[in-house]
C-alpha positions as CSV (number, residue, x, y, z in Angstrom):
1,X,-91.0,7.0,7.3
2,X,-94.3,8.3,8.5
3,X,-96.4,5.7,10.3
4,X,-99.4,6.2,7.9
5,X,-97.3,5.8,4.8
6,X,-95.6,2.7,6.3
7,X,-99.0,1.2,6.9
8,X,-100.2,2.0,3.4
9,X,-97.1,0.4,1.8
10,X,-97.4,-2.6,4.1
11,X,-101.1,-3.0,3.1
12,X,-100.3,-2.8,-0.6
13,X,-97.5,-5.4,-0.3
14,X,-99.7,-7.7,1.8
15,X,-102.7,-7.4,-0.5
16,X,-100.6,-7.9,-3.6
17,X,-99.0,-11.0,-2.1
18,X,-102.4,-12.5,-1.2
19,X,-104.0,-11.9,-4.6
20,X,-100.9,-12.9,-6.6
21,X,-101.9,-16.5,-6.4
22,X,-105.3,-15.9,-7.9
23,X,-104.2,-13.7,-10.8
24,X,-101.0,-15.6,-11.7
25,X,-102.6,-17.3,-14.6
26,X,-103.9,-14.0,-16.0
27,X,-100.5,-12.4,-15.7
28,X,-98.9,-15.3,-17.4
29,X,-101.5,-15.1,-20.2
30,X,-100.5,-11.5,-21.1
31,X,-96.8,-11.8,-20.4
32,X,-95.9,-15.0,-22.1
33,X,-92.6,-14.7,-23.9
34,X,-93.8,-16.6,-27.0
35,X,-96.9,-14.3,-27.4
36,X,-94.9,-11.1,-27.5
37,X,-93.7,-11.3,-31.1
38,X,-94.7,-13.0,-34.3
39,X,-92.6,-16.0,-35.4
40,X,-91.2,-15.5,-38.9
41,X,-91.6,-19.3,-39.4
42,X,-95.4,-18.8,-39.3
43,X,-95.4,-17.0,-42.7
44,X,-94.9,-18.5,-46.1
45,X,-94.1,-15.5,-48.3
46,X,-90.4,-14.5,-48.2
47,X,-91.2,-10.8,-47.8
48,X,-93.4,-11.5,-44.8
49,X,-90.8,-13.7,-43.2
50,X,-88.3,-10.9,-43.7
51,X,-90.6,-8.2,-42.3
52,X,-91.4,-10.4,-39.2
53,X,-87.7,-10.6,-38.5
54,X,-87.3,-6.9,-39.0
55,X,-90.0,-6.2,-36.4
56,X,-87.5,-7.3,-33.7
57,X,-85.7,-4.0,-34.2
58,X,-85.8,-1.3,-31.6
59,X,-87.6,2.0,-32.1
60,X,-88.0,5.4,-30.3
61,X,-90.3,4.9,-27.3
62,X,-91.1,1.4,-28.8
63,X,-93.5,3.2,-31.2
64,X,-92.7,0.7,-34.0
65,X,-93.5,3.5,-36.5
66,X,-93.5,1.2,-39.5
67,X,-96.1,0.3,-42.1
68,X,-95.7,-1.7,-45.3
69,X,-97.2,-1.9,-48.7
70,X,-96.6,-5.3,-50.3
71,X,-95.7,-5.3,-54.0
72,X,-95.4,-9.1,-54.4
73,X,-94.0,-12.0,-52.4
74,X,-90.5,-10.6,-52.5
75,X,-90.9,-6.9,-52.6
76,X,-92.4,-4.2,-50.3
77,X,-92.4,-0.5,-49.6
78,X,-91.6,0.8,-46.1
79,X,-93.4,3.9,-44.8
80,X,-93.1,5.8,-41.6
81,X,-96.5,5.7,-39.9
82,X,-97.6,9.3,-39.6
83,X,-99.7,8.4,-36.5
84,X,-96.7,7.2,-34.6
85,X,-94.7,10.5,-34.5
86,X,-93.3,11.9,-31.3
87,X,-93.6,15.6,-32.2
88,X,-92.9,16.9,-28.6
89,X,-89.6,15.1,-28.1
90,X,-88.8,14.5,-31.7
91,X,-90.2,17.5,-33.6
92,X,-88.0,17.0,-36.7
93,X,-88.8,13.2,-36.7
94,X,-85.1,12.4,-36.6
95,X,-85.4,9.6,-34.1
96,X,-88.4,8.1,-35.9
97,X,-86.4,7.9,-39.1
98,X,-83.5,6.3,-37.2
99,X,-86.1,3.7,-36.1
100,X,-86.9,3.1,-39.8
101,X,-83.2,2.4,-40.3
102,X,-83.1,-0.1,-37.4
103,X,-85.9,-2.0,-39.1
104,X,-84.2,-2.1,-42.4
105,X,-80.9,-3.5,-41.0
106,X,-82.7,-6.1,-38.9
107,X,-84.5,-7.3,-42.1
108,X,-81.3,-7.2,-44.1
109,X,-79.4,-9.3,-41.6
110,X,-82.3,-11.6,-41.1
111,X,-82.6,-12.3,-44.9
112,X,-79.2,-13.8,-44.9
113,X,-80.5,-16.7,-42.9
114,X,-83.4,-17.2,-45.4
115,X,-81.2,-17.5,-48.4
116,X,-81.9,-14.0,-49.7
117,X,-80.0,-10.8,-50.2
118,X,-82.0,-7.7,-49.3
119,X,-81.7,-4.9,-51.9
120,X,-82.8,-1.7,-50.2
121,X,-83.3,1.6,-52.0
122,X,-83.8,4.6,-49.8
123,X,-86.1,7.5,-50.5
124,X,-86.9,6.2,-54.0
125,X,-89.6,8.7,-54.8
126,X,-87.4,11.8,-54.6
127,X,-88.4,14.9,-52.7
128,X,-89.3,13.4,-49.3
129,X,-90.3,15.9,-46.7
130,X,-92.0,15.9,-43.2
131,X,-95.3,16.7,-44.9
132,X,-95.0,13.5,-47.0
133,X,-94.4,11.2,-44.0
134,X,-96.8,8.2,-44.3
135,X,-97.6,9.1,-48.0
136,X,-94.2,8.5,-49.5
137,X,-92.1,5.5,-48.7
138,X,-88.7,5.8,-47.1
139,X,-87.4,2.6,-48.7
140,X,-88.2,-0.1,-51.3
141,X,-87.2,-3.6,-50.2
142,X,-86.5,-6.3,-52.8
143,X,-85.4,-9.8,-51.9
144,X,-83.0,-11.5,-54.2
145,X,-82.7,-15.3,-53.8
146,X,-79.1,-16.4,-54.1
147,X,-76.9,-19.3,-53.1
148,X,-74.0,-17.0,-52.6
149,X,-75.3,-15.3,-49.5
150,X,-74.2,-16.7,-46.1
151,X,-75.6,-16.1,-42.7
152,X,-74.5,-12.8,-41.4
153,X,-72.1,-12.8,-38.5
154,X,-74.7,-11.1,-36.3
155,X,-77.7,-13.2,-37.3
156,X,-77.7,-15.4,-34.2
157,X,-78.1,-12.4,-31.9
158,X,-81.3,-10.9,-33.5
159,X,-83.6,-12.7,-31.1
160,X,-81.4,-12.1,-28.1
161,X,-81.0,-8.4,-28.5
162,X,-82.6,-6.2,-25.8
163,X,-82.3,-2.6,-24.7
164,X,-81.3,-2.7,-21.0
165,X,-82.2,0.2,-18.7
166,X,-81.1,-1.5,-15.5
167,X,-77.9,-0.9,-13.5
168,X,-74.7,-2.2,-15.2
169,X,-72.1,-4.2,-13.3
170,X,-68.5,-5.2,-13.6
171,X,-65.5,-3.3,-15.0
172,X,-65.4,-0.4,-17.4
173,X,-65.4,-1.5,-21.1
174,X,-61.8,-1.4,-22.3
175,X,-60.6,0.0,-25.6
176,X,-59.7,-3.6,-26.7
177,X,-63.2,-4.8,-25.9
178,X,-64.8,-2.0,-27.8
179,X,-62.5,-2.5,-30.8
180,X,-63.9,-6.0,-31.1
181,X,-67.4,-4.6,-31.0
182,X,-66.6,-2.1,-33.7
183,X,-65.0,-4.8,-35.8
184,X,-68.2,-6.9,-35.5
185,X,-70.3,-4.0,-36.7
186,X,-68.5,-4.0,-40.1
187,X,-68.7,-0.9,-42.2
188,X,-70.6,2.0,-40.7
189,X,-72.0,5.2,-42.2
190,X,-71.6,7.2,-39.0
191,X,-68.5,7.8,-36.8
192,X,-68.4,6.3,-33.4
193,X,-67.4,8.4,-30.4
194,X,-66.5,6.2,-27.4
195,X,-65.8,7.4,-23.9
196,X,-64.6,5.1,-21.2
197,X,-62.2,7.0,-19.0
198,X,-63.8,7.8,-15.6
199,X,-62.6,11.5,-15.6
200,X,-63.8,11.9,-19.2
201,X,-67.2,10.3,-18.4
202,X,-68.1,12.6,-15.6
203,X,-69.1,15.7,-17.7
204,X,-71.1,13.5,-20.1
205,X,-72.9,11.9,-17.2
206,X,-73.8,15.4,-15.8
207,X,-75.2,16.4,-19.2
208,X,-77.2,13.3,-19.6
209,X,-78.7,13.7,-16.1
210,X,-79.6,17.3,-16.8
211,X,-81.2,16.4,-20.2
212,X,-83.4,13.8,-18.6
213,X,-84.5,16.4,-15.9
214,X,-85.3,18.9,-18.7
215,X,-87.4,16.4,-20.6
216,X,-89.2,15.1,-17.4
217,X,-90.0,18.6,-16.1
218,X,-91.3,19.9,-19.4
219,X,-95.0,19.2,-19.4
220,X,-95.5,18.5,-23.1
221,X,-92.5,16.1,-23.5
222,X,-93.3,14.3,-20.2
223,X,-96.9,13.9,-21.3
224,X,-95.8,12.4,-24.6
225,X,-93.9,9.8,-22.6
226,X,-97.0,9.1,-20.5
227,X,-99.1,8.5,-23.5
228,X,-96.6,5.8,-24.6
229,X,-96.4,4.3,-21.2
230,X,-98.2,1.0,-20.5
231,X,-99.0,0.9,-16.8
232,X,-100.0,-2.8,-16.6
233,X,-99.3,-6.1,-18.2
234,X,-102.7,-6.0,-19.8
235,X,-102.1,-2.6,-21.3
236,X,-98.8,-3.8,-22.8
237,X,-100.5,-6.9,-24.2
238,X,-103.4,-4.8,-25.7
239,X,-101.3,-2.1,-27.3
240,X,-98.2,-4.3,-28.0
241,X,-96.0,-1.2,-28.1
242,X,-94.7,1.6,-25.7
243,X,-92.8,1.7,-22.5
244,X,-93.3,-0.4,-19.4
245,X,-92.2,-0.6,-15.8
246,X,-90.5,-3.9,-16.6
247,X,-88.7,-2.4,-19.5
248,X,-87.3,0.2,-17.1
249,X,-85.9,-2.4,-14.8
250,X,-88.7,-2.4,-12.2
251,X,-89.8,-5.9,-11.0
252,X,-91.2,-7.5,-7.9
253,X,-92.1,-5.2,-5.0
254,X,-90.5,-2.1,-6.7
255,X,-92.8,-2.6,-9.7
256,X,-95.8,-3.1,-7.4
257,X,-95.1,0.1,-5.5
258,X,-94.5,2.1,-8.8
259,X,-97.8,0.9,-10.1
260,X,-99.6,1.7,-6.8
261,X,-98.3,5.3,-6.6
262,X,-98.1,6.2,-10.3
263,X,-101.4,6.7,-12.0
264,X,-102.1,7.2,-15.7
265,X,-103.1,10.9,-15.2
266,X,-101.5,14.2,-16.0
267,X,-101.5,15.1,-12.3
268,X,-99.9,11.9,-11.1
269,X,-97.4,11.5,-13.8
270,X,-96.1,15.1,-13.6
271,X,-96.3,15.4,-9.8
272,X,-92.9,16.6,-8.3
273,X,-92.6,13.4,-6.2
274,X,-93.1,11.0,-9.1
275,X,-90.8,13.0,-11.3
276,X,-88.2,13.2,-8.6
277,X,-88.3,9.4,-8.0
278,X,-87.9,8.8,-11.7
279,X,-84.9,11.1,-12.0
280,X,-83.3,9.6,-8.9
281,X,-83.5,6.1,-10.5
282,X,-82.3,7.4,-13.8
283,X,-79.3,9.1,-12.2
284,X,-78.3,5.9,-10.5
285,X,-78.3,4.0,-13.8
286,X,-76.1,6.6,-15.4
287,X,-73.6,6.2,-12.6
288,X,-73.3,2.5,-13.4
289,X,-72.3,3.2,-17.1
290,X,-69.3,1.2,-18.2
291,X,-68.8,3.5,-21.3
292,X,-70.7,6.0,-23.4
293,X,-71.2,5.7,-27.1
294,X,-72.3,8.3,-29.6
295,X,-72.9,8.0,-33.4
296,X,-72.1,11.1,-35.3
297,X,-72.9,12.0,-38.9
298,X,-71.4,14.6,-41.2
299,X,-74.8,15.7,-42.4
300,X,-78.2,15.6,-40.7
301,X,-80.9,14.7,-43.2
302,X,-83.4,11.9,-43.6
303,X,-80.9,9.7,-45.5
304,X,-78.2,10.0,-42.9
305,X,-80.8,9.4,-40.1
306,X,-82.0,6.2,-41.7
307,X,-78.4,5.1,-42.3
308,X,-77.6,5.8,-38.7
309,X,-80.5,3.5,-37.7
310,X,-78.8,0.7,-39.6
311,X,-75.6,1.4,-37.8
312,X,-77.3,1.5,-34.5
313,X,-78.9,-1.9,-35.0
314,X,-75.5,-3.5,-35.9
315,X,-74.0,-1.9,-32.8
316,X,-76.8,-3.4,-30.7
317,X,-76.2,-6.9,-32.1
318,X,-72.4,-6.5,-31.8
319,X,-72.8,-5.6,-28.1
320,X,-75.1,-8.6,-27.6
321,X,-72.4,-10.8,-29.2
322,X,-70.0,-9.5,-26.6
323,X,-72.6,-10.1,-23.7
324,X,-73.2,-6.4,-23.3
325,X,-76.2,-4.1,-23.5
326,X,-77.1,-0.6,-24.5
327,X,-79.4,2.0,-22.9
328,X,-80.3,5.0,-25.3
329,X,-79.8,8.4,-23.7
330,X,-81.1,10.5,-26.6
331,X,-82.7,13.3,-24.5
332,X,-79.5,15.4,-24.7
333,X,-79.7,15.7,-28.5
334,X,-83.4,16.3,-28.9
335,X,-84.5,19.4,-30.8
336,X,-87.3,20.9,-28.8
337,X,-86.7,24.4,-27.5
338,X,-86.1,23.7,-23.8
339,X,-83.3,21.3,-24.6
340,X,-81.2,23.7,-26.8
341,X,-78.7,24.8,-24.1
342,X,-78.1,21.2,-23.0
343,X,-77.6,20.1,-26.6
344,X,-75.1,22.9,-27.2
345,X,-73.1,21.9,-24.2
346,X,-73.0,18.3,-25.4
347,X,-71.9,19.4,-28.9
348,X,-69.2,21.5,-27.4
349,X,-67.9,18.6,-25.3
350,X,-67.9,16.2,-28.3
351,X,-66.4,18.8,-30.6
352,X,-69.3,18.9,-33.1
353,X,-68.7,21.3,-36.0
354,X,-70.6,22.7,-38.9
355,X,-73.2,20.3,-40.3
356,X,-72.3,17.4,-38.0
357,X,-75.0,15.9,-35.8
358,X,-74.9,13.5,-32.8
359,X,-77.6,11.1,-33.9
360,X,-77.4,8.5,-31.1
361,X,-76.3,8.6,-27.5
362,X,-76.1,5.5,-25.2
363,X,-74.5,4.0,-22.2
364,X,-73.2,0.5,-22.5
365,X,-72.2,-2.2,-20.1
366,X,-73.0,-5.7,-18.7
367,X,-76.1,-6.7,-16.8
368,X,-78.6,-9.5,-16.3
369,X,-80.8,-10.5,-19.2
370,X,-83.6,-7.9,-19.4
371,X,-87.3,-7.7,-20.2
372,X,-88.5,-8.6,-23.7
373,X,-90.9,-6.0,-25.1
374,X,-94.0,-6.5,-27.2
375,X,-94.2,-6.0,-31.0
376,X,-97.3,-5.3,-33.1
377,X,-98.6,-8.2,-35.2
378,X,-97.2,-8.0,-38.7
379,X,-100.6,-8.2,-40.4
380,X,-101.7,-5.1,-38.5
381,X,-98.9,-3.1,-40.2
382,X,-99.8,-4.0,-43.8
383,X,-101.6,-1.3,-45.8
384,X,-103.4,-1.5,-49.1
């Protein structure tokens, strides 16, 4: 290492250590676990309790692209927020609608613990199109109070579920282990494609690495990620959404160095050295995968995407139940022009035919308990 760079890094570490004692309380203030998400017990109306539970669901880039119109204390309409679209990486809004499905399943499972059955009607207003996003609901939610409903098998894991982008440890996930996970998911609308043989995983790993490189080296898509990145605890606390260093598995000195050398500017974020470091870290995490999972649908439309989101959420909870985690790798099936060749190679490898679509890609495995991300306050998502 060059002497000048060594001195700079040493100075940063020393300074950070010295000031850590004086700013500890401020960091704790904006990174308190209890302050990150609304507690459903703080609401009286059944529909608000249900929505508060649903907000624990994952979403693309942690955009939380949900907004709600209340009908009464047991009914609401769910809209996709047109201001939360990721039109560079998700030009067809497929991943955003999958995020809507994740919310619906979290709410549905959550309701079972409240003594309600969630009746969910998708795309109730008919001709739903991209132009009508935010104006037309994707679902009507009606809560039906009943003594016949029992707590869902996966209820206890809603508040433990995390996406985990760190390195995975231990042995490969066996077919027997994955069969338990599939069984815990119950009925699914999509088909699960599971890969766990080392020789079979290699070509997938190569495609996933190439896909991340394409997304990171394409200015418009990488800039979209920057706009959703929260570079400090305070920024995460303020916006209550987006991506963070912690969420990408960077803590301690590694996080301090990343914050020191990565600035919230187009020039810094897209510099070859920063992109290279990010890709190197990503490639290492791919190499620790203990299995790859893909959710495939026969058709690719808004309904199938929302239903896939419901499947994805059940899969996340089933993995949590088995003390495992998921890391989405959806770059390889994104629909922007620069990704087309990579997507075709993946489709060929999986054996995708005709109207089929790979909706979700993820690596799975075991790891330490990861970072808990922020969620928007429920009241801020209610519309008139």
